[in-house]
LUMDREN-814919 format. One record per residue (C-alpha): residue in one letter; x, y negated, z; residue number from 0. Coordinates in steps of 0.5 Angstrom, whole numbers, padded with zeros to 4 digits. Each point is the difference from the previous one (the first is absolute). Layout:
N
   rest       u       v       w    nr
      A       X       Y       Z   NUM
...
END
This chain:
324
   rest       u       v       w    nr
      M   -0047    0003   -0009     0
      L   -0003   -0006   -0001     1
      T   -0007    0002    0002     2
      L    0002    0002    0006     3
      L    0004   -0006    0001     4
      A   -0007   -0004   -0002     5
      M   -0004    0004    0005     6
      I    0005   -0001    0006     7
      A   -0001   -0008   -0002     8
      F   -0007    0001    0001     9
      A   -0001    0004    0006    10
      S    0005   -0006    0003    11
      N   -0005   -0005   -0003    12
      S   -0005    0003    0003    13
      L    0003    0000    0008    14
      L    0002   -0008   -0001    15
      C   -0007   -0001   -0003    16
      R   -0003    0004    0007    17
      A    0005   -0003    0004    18
      A   -0001   -0008   -0002    19
      L   -0008    0001   -0001    20
      K   -0001    0004    0006    21
      Q    0005   -0002    0005    22
      T    0001   -0007   -0002    23
      N   -0004   -0007   -0001    24
      V    0002   -0001   -0006    25
      D   -0007   -0002   -0005    26
      P   -0001    0005   -0006    27
      A    0000   -0006   -0005    28
      T    0007   -0001    0003    29
      F    0002    0005    0000    30
      T   -0002    0002   -0007    31
      F    0004   -0006   -0003    32
      V    0007    0001    0003    33
      R   -0001    0007   -0002    34
      I    0000   -0002   -0007    35
      F    0004   -0007    0000    36
      S    0006    0005    0004    37
      G    0000    0005   -0006    38
      A   -0001   -0006   -0006    39
      V    0007   -0003    0004    40
      A    0003    0006    0002    41
      L   -0001    0003   -0008    42
      W    0002   -0007   -0003    43
      I    0006    0002    0004    44
      V    0002    0005   -0003    45
      I   -0002   -0002   -0006    46
      K    0006   -0006    0000    47
      L    0004    0005    0002    48
      R    0000    0004   -0006    49
      R    0000   -0006   -0004    50
      R    0007   -0001    0004    51
      M    0003    0007   -0001    52
      I   -0002    0000   -0008    53
      A    0003   -0007    0000    54
      E    0007    0002    0003    55
      T    0000    0006   -0003    56
      T   -0003    0000   -0008    57
      P    0007   -0003   -0003    58
      T   -0002   -0006   -0005    59
      P    0002    0001   -0007    60
      L    0004   -0005   -0003    61
      A   -0002    0000   -0007    62
      D   -0006   -0002   -0003    63
      N    0001    0006   -0005    64
      S    0002    0005    0005    65
      E   -0004    0007    0001    66
      T   -0002   -0003    0007    67
      R   -0005   -0004   -0002    68
      V   -0008    0001   -0001    69
      K   -0003   -0002   -0007    70
      F   -0006   -0003    0000    71
      L   -0004    0001   -0007    72
      S   -0001   -0008   -0001    73
      S    0002   -0006    0004    74
      A   -0007    0000    0000    75
      S   -0002    0006    0004    76
      S    0006   -0002    0005    77
      P   -0003   -0003    0008    78
      K    0000   -0008   -0001    79
      G    0002    0000   -0007    80
      R    0008    0002    0003    81
      D    0005    0002   -0005    82
      P   -0002    0007   -0002    83
      S    0006    0003    0003    84
      F    0000    0002    0008    85
      S    0005    0004    0004    86
      L   -0001    0006    0003    87
      R    0000   -0004    0007    88
      E   -0004   -0005   -0003    89
      K   -0005    0006   -0002    90
      A    0001    0004    0007    91
      R   -0001   -0007    0004    92
      M   -0007   -0001   -0004    93
      R   -0003    0006    0002    94
      V    0002    0000    0007    95
      L   -0003   -0007    0001    96
      A   -0007    0002   -0004    97
      W   -0004    0003    0006    98
      E   -0005   -0005   -0003    99
      H   -0001    0003   -0006   100
      A    0001    0007    0002   101
      S   -0005   -0001    0006   102
      N   -0009    0000   -0001   103
      W   -0004   -0004    0004   104
      I   -0004    0006    0000   105
      S    0005    0004    0004   106
      A    0001   -0006    0005   107
      L   -0008   -0001    0001   108
      A    0001    0008    0002   109
      L    0004   -0001    0005   110
      F   -0002   -0006    0003   111
      L   -0006    0004    0001   112
      Y    0002    0005    0003   113
      A    0005   -0003    0005   114
      A   -0005   -0005    0002   115
      A   -0006    0005    0001   116
      F    0004    0005    0003   117
      S    0003   -0006    0005   118
      F   -0008   -0002    0002   119
      A   -0003    0007    0001   120
      Y    0006    0002    0004   121
      V   -0003   -0005    0005   122
      D   -0006    0004    0001   123
      V    0001    0007   -0002   124
      A    0003    0005    0003   125
      A    0008    0002   -0001   126
      G   -0003    0008   -0002   127
      T   -0006   -0002   -0003   128
      G    0003   -0006   -0004   129
      A    0005    0005   -0002   130
      L   -0006    0006   -0004   131
      L   -0003   -0007   -0002   132
      L    0005   -0002   -0003   133
      F    0005    0007   -0004   134
      G   -0007    0002   -0002   135
      A   -0002   -0006   -0004   136
      V    0008    0001   -0003   137
      Q   -0002    0007   -0002   138
      A   -0007   -0001   -0003   139
      T    0003   -0006   -0004   140
      M    0006    0003   -0003   141
      I   -0003    0007    0000   142
      L   -0006   -0001   -0005   143
      W    0005   -0005   -0004   144
      G    0004    0005   -0001   145
      L   -0005    0005   -0002   146
      H   -0004   -0006   -0005   147
      K    0007    0000   -0004   148
      G    0001    0007    0000   149
      E    0003    0003    0006   150
      H   -0002    0007    0003   151
      L    0001    0003    0006   152
      H    0001    0007    0000   153
      A   -0004    0005    0005   154
      I    0006    0000    0005   155
      Q    0002   -0007   -0001   156
      I   -0008   -0001    0002   157
      V    0001    0004    0007   158
      G    0006   -0003    0001   159
      L   -0004   -0007    0000   160
      V   -0005    0003    0004   161
      V    0005    0002    0005   162
      A    0004   -0006    0000   163
      V   -0006   -0004    0002   164
      I   -0003    0004    0005   165
      G    0008   -0001    0004   166
      L   -0001   -0007    0000   167
      V   -0007    0001    0002   168
      V    0003    0005    0006   169
      L    0006   -0005    0000   170
      L   -0005   -0007    0001   171
      F   -0007    0004    0004   172
      P    0003   -0003    0008   173
      G   -0001   -0007   -0003   174
      L   -0005    0001   -0004   175
      S   -0007   -0004    0001   176
      A   -0006   -0003   -0003   177
      P    0003   -0007   -0003   178
      P   -0004   -0007   -0002   179
      L   -0003    0001   -0006   180
      F    0003   -0007   -0002   181
      G    0007    0002    0002   182
      S    0000    0007   -0004   183
      I   -0003   -0004   -0006   184
      L    0007   -0004    0000   185
      M    0004    0007    0001   186
      L   -0002    0004   -0005   187
      G    0000   -0007   -0005   188
      A    0008    0000    0003   189
      G    0000    0007   -0002   190
      V   -0003   -0001   -0007   191
      A    0004   -0006   -0001   192
      W    0007    0003    0002   193
      G   -0002    0006   -0006   194
      I   -0001   -0005   -0005   195
      Y    0006   -0003    0002   196
      S    0004    0007   -0001   197
      L   -0003    0002   -0006   198
      R    0002   -0007   -0003   199
      G    0008    0002    0003   200
      K   -0001    0007   -0005   201
      R    0002   -0005   -0005   202
      E    0005   -0005    0001   203
      K    0007    0001   -0002   204
      N    0004   -0005    0005   205
      P   -0002    0002    0006   206
      A    0004   -0006    0004   207
      I   -0002   -0006   -0005   208
      V   -0009    0003    0000   209
      T    0000    0000    0008   210
      T    0003   -0007    0001   211
      G   -0004   -0002   -0005   212
      N   -0006    0003    0003   213
      F    0002   -0002    0007   214
      A    0001   -0007   -0002   215
      R   -0007    0000   -0004   216
      A   -0003    0001    0006   217
      V    0003   -0006    0005   218
      P   -0005   -0004   -0003   219
      F   -0007    0005    0002   220
      A    0004    0001    0007   221
      A    0000   -0008    0002   222
      A   -0007   -0001   -0003   223
      L   -0003    0005    0004   224
      S    0006   -0003    0006   225
      I   -0003   -0007   -0001   226
      M   -0007    0003    0000   227
      F    0000    0003    0007   228
      L    0005   -0006    0002   229
      P   -0005   -0001    0007   230
      R    0001    0007    0002   231
      L    0009    0000    0000   232
      H    0003    0004    0004   233
      L    0007   -0001    0001   234
      D    0004    0005    0004   235
      L    0008    0001   -0001   236
      A    0000    0008    0000   237
      G   -0006    0000   -0005   238
      V    0003   -0004   -0005   239
      T    0006    0004    0001   240
      Y   -0003    0006   -0001   241
      A   -0004   -0003   -0006   242
      I    0007   -0002   -0003   243
      I    0004    0006    0001   244
      S   -0006    0004   -0004   245
      G    0000   -0005   -0006   246
      A    0006   -0001    0000   247
      I    0002    0007    0000   248
      T   -0005    0006    0001   249
      S   -0004   -0004   -0005   250
      G    0004   -0003   -0005   251
      L    0006    0005   -0001   252
      G   -0004    0005    0002   253
      Y   -0005   -0002   -0005   254
      V    0006    0000   -0006   255
      I    0002    0007    0002   256
      W   -0008    0003   -0001   257
      Y    0000   -0003   -0007   258
      S    0007    0002   -0001   259
      A   -0004    0007    0002   260
      L   -0006   -0001   -0004   261
      G    0003    0001   -0006   262
      G    0000    0007    0001   263
      L   -0005    0002    0004   264
      K   -0006    0002   -0004   265
      A   -0007   -0005    0003   266
      V   -0002    0006    0005   267
      S    0006    0002    0002   268
      A    0002   -0007    0001   269
      A   -0008    0000    0005   270
      V    0002    0006    0003   271
      V    0008   -0001    0003   272
      Q   -0004   -0006    0003   273
      L   -0003    0004    0006   274
      S    0007    0002    0003   275
      V    0000   -0008    0002   276
      P   -0004    0001    0006   277
      V    0004    0007    0002   278
      L    0006   -0004   -0001   279
      A   -0002   -0006    0005   280
      A   -0002    0005    0005   281
      T    0007    0003   -0001   282
      G    0003   -0007    0001   283
      G   -0005   -0001    0006   284
      I    0004    0006    0003   285
      L    0007   -0001   -0002   286
      L    0000   -0008    0002   287
      L   -0005   -0001    0005   288
      G    0000    0006    0004   289
      E   -0007    0003   -0001   290
      P    0000    0007    0001   291
      I    0000    0006   -0005   292
      T   -0006    0003    0000   293
      L   -0003    0007   -0002   294
      R   -0006   -0004   -0004   295
      Y    0005   -0005   -0004   296
      A    0005    0007   -0001   297
      L   -0006    0004   -0004   298
      A   -0004   -0007   -0003   299
      S    0009   -0002   -0004   300
      V    0000    0007   -0003   301
      A   -0007    0000   -0003   302
      V    0002   -0007   -0003   303
      L    0006    0001   -0002   304
      G   -0002    0008   -0003   305
      G   -0006   -0004   -0003   306
      I    0005   -0005   -0004   307
      A    0005    0006   -0002   308
      F   -0006    0003   -0003   309
      V   -0002   -0005   -0003   310
      V    0007   -0003   -0003   311
      F    0005    0006   -0001   312
      T   -0007    0005   -0002   313
      P    0005    0005   -0006   314
      H   -0001   -0003   -0008   315
      A   -0006   -0005    0003   316
      Q    0004   -0005   -0002   317
      D    0002    0002   -0007   318
      Q   -0009    0001   -0001   319
      I   -0003   -0007    0002   320
      S   -0001   -0005   -0004   321
      K    0005   -0006    0000   322
      V   -0004   -0006    0003   323
END
């Protein structure tokens, strides 16, 4: 269920990015900054609300020797030299506010590189070609890493992967065109960066805190990029609105859900399920924008979703795949 919710968030994000970068005048640097900054602010608010809920619901110990106190081994091991006795409320609050320790600069840089490269590439690369380049790079990055770490695809899973990729090509084929070299490099780089960001999320135990920290650490990178491209600044109310929604909801909260789902997925499975995003985005266009249902869409959707099912739900496959 978490994986499905994450894919729906990604598909919605794709529609928002396409609308902002293809249909408004907002420049890519501004869109990237607003997107990342909005995500950081929204997630910070979520963390603050969590802290308030913990403070209101966790009982305060009445005595220092209460069983609800948490003891450090010594005063030297307690933070900032405080008394080595902390209440559960204080400990929970420290966990909620510890995003700066849970997150890291490498993941934040990968997040920024994905968002920035994607935004700039989307301006020059056709939507269909861009999606194929992006998800191709994601697949290559995550599957190769999974194979490097000892994961193995069964024959039926390889067939499923091939069928899903063919279905994706069929779905995007009318929008395929020879892309410009620089735009192609940017989109491929965005796919590699997203693959790295996803792989690093597999080992995280607190998705909300980690994602908040990653977005917060990515803000300076996005701000620097925006300053560099200040002479090309183009503000557009609709474009900025799309960026805020994309950052706060479909990116910020969506990435928290994705990091939560990654713990139960192998690297190969996590890569392949993302092939469903263009299908879900096309479905969103049909439901929300009144786009027509075509035979090509129906056949491609069956191929992509069926191929994913072969990879993810093959009986006993998960038991025979080494853990990353």
